[in-house]
N, C-alpha and C positions, 0 to 999 in steps of 0.2 A: 504494500500500500504506500504510494508515493505522495498522495495529496488527500486532504480531508477538508470538506466544506463545513464551516461552522456557522450556524445561524444563531443569532443572539440579539439582545436588545440594544438599541441606540441610546437607551437610558441605562442607568446602573441599578435601578430598583432600590428598595430601602433595606434589604438584608445584606449585611457585609459579606456573607458567605457567597453571594452571587459574584461580587467583584473578585474575591479570593479565588473562586473556581475559574473564572475567565482567565485570570493570570496563570493559574496552575495548568490549565488546558493549553494555553499558548506555550508555556515553558516545556510541558510534557511532549507536545507534538514536535517542537523544535529539537528537543533532546533526542528524539527518535529519528530525526532527519526527515520528518513528514512535513511537506509544504502545506500551509494553511491557505484556503480560499475563503473569503468572507466578503461582507457587504461594503468594504472600503471606507467606513467611517472612522473618525478619530475620537469620537465621543462615546460615552456609555460603556457597556460591556464590550462592544466592538473594539473600541480604542484600547481597553485594558488587555484584551486578547492579543491584538496585534503588537502592542508595545512589549508585552512579556515575551512573545515569540521572537521579535527582533532583538531584544536585549539578550536572549539566549542564543543568538546567532542563527535563528531560523529564517526561512523564506516565507514571505507573505504576499499573496496576490489579492488585491482588493478589486471589487467590481461594483461600480456605483453609477446610477443614471445621472445624466446632466442636471436634471431638476432637483436632485437631492444632494448634489455635490456641495452646495452651500449650506443647506439645512443640516445635514449630518456631518458637515465639515470634513470633506475628503481628507484622508490621511496621505500626506505628500511624501512620507519617508518610507514607503513600502518597497518591497522588491519590485513589484509591478502594480500599477494602478490603471485599471481599464475603465474609462468613462464611456458609458453606452447611452443610447437614445431613450430607452424605456425600461420599465420594470420587467417586462417580458424578456427583453434582451439580456437584462441583468441575470435573471434566473436561469435562462438557457445557457449563458456562458459559464455561470458557476457550476452547473451540472457538467458541462463539457470539460471543465478543468479538474474535476474531482473524481476520486475513486471511492469515497465514502462520505456520509453526511451525518452531522451531529447537531442537535438543537440544545442550546443552553437556555436558561431562563430568558424570556423576552415577552413581547406583546403580540398583538394580532398579526403583525408582519412576520414575526418569527413563526407563528402558528401556520400562516398561509404558506410560507416556504416549506416548512416541514411536511404539511399535508400534501402539497403538490408533488414534492419529490418522492414521498412514500406512495402516492397514487401512481406515479409514473412507474415505480417498481412493480406495483400490483398489475399494471397493464403490460408489463414486459418491456418497457422502453429502456430500462437499464437493469443490471443485476447486482448493483452495489449495495452494501449495507447502509441502513438508515437507523440512527440511534437517538435516544432521548436521554440527556443527562439530567436526572431528577435530583437537583441540588436542594438539600434541606426540605424534601417533600413538596417542592414547588409544583410538580406535575402529578401529585397523587390523585387529585380529582379528575384530571384528564385520563389517567390510566384506568380509573374506575369506570369512566364513561366509555372508553374503548372496550373494556370487558363487557359492559352492558350492550354495546353495539354488536360484539361477537355473540353474546348470549341471545340477542334478538335475531341473529342470522343475517345481519347486514354486512358483516365482516367475517370471512371464514377463518377457521383455526390457523391455517398455514400463514395467511397474511397477517393475522393478529400477532402471531409469534415472530413474524419477520421484522417487526419494530423492536430493536434491541433497546432494553431499558436498564440503566445502571445508575448508581449514585456516585461512582468514581470513574475518572477518565481511564485509568489503567484497566479496570474491569471491562469497560466498554470496548476499548481497543483490543483486548484479548478475545472478546466475543466476535469482533469484526474479523480477526484472523482466521476463525473457523467458520465464518458465515457461508451459508449456501442459500442462494435465492430460491424461493418456492416457484413452482411453475406459474406463468401468467394466468390470470383468471380466465378460464376457458369459456365461461358463459358470455363474457364480453366479446371474445373472438368469434364464437359460433352463433350468438344470438339466443342461446338457450337460457331459460330461467330456472 
């Protein structure tokens, strides 16, 4: 695994554990020689992640749309900064540059990115691992909802299990090393219900 896309907040949140985790994830990935791909911002958890990775000698690629470059304050000290025209272009390039995906705490943008890349895995558009770093129980309610979704049969067992969930980056990365993508959802391919 050469590159990991990290989705996270452009704010820091109010729990100091979120900032500490963003920093530790940046340092851990850099320490393993894994390049980080992220949203390109200099603020919030995004900035903490990038700064920690860069301080540890890591490579960081940022991808930010033109209209957010000022709002999220584009990080100008990255290994590479890609300024793109739209959110769609941003997400597509982040997927293209990455071999795995991790969501740290964040808001609705982080959720949207996580669910889109996980959906693409379900549809067979990629076979890379997708993970959720559940820092200090931040995603407990979401995990419970996903279990409910699975119990109601809107999400099958294999695809529910395909979202790797851990509370430590080392545990998540270890699971990524042995990850095997489930088959794409055949009902979508064949039209069966």
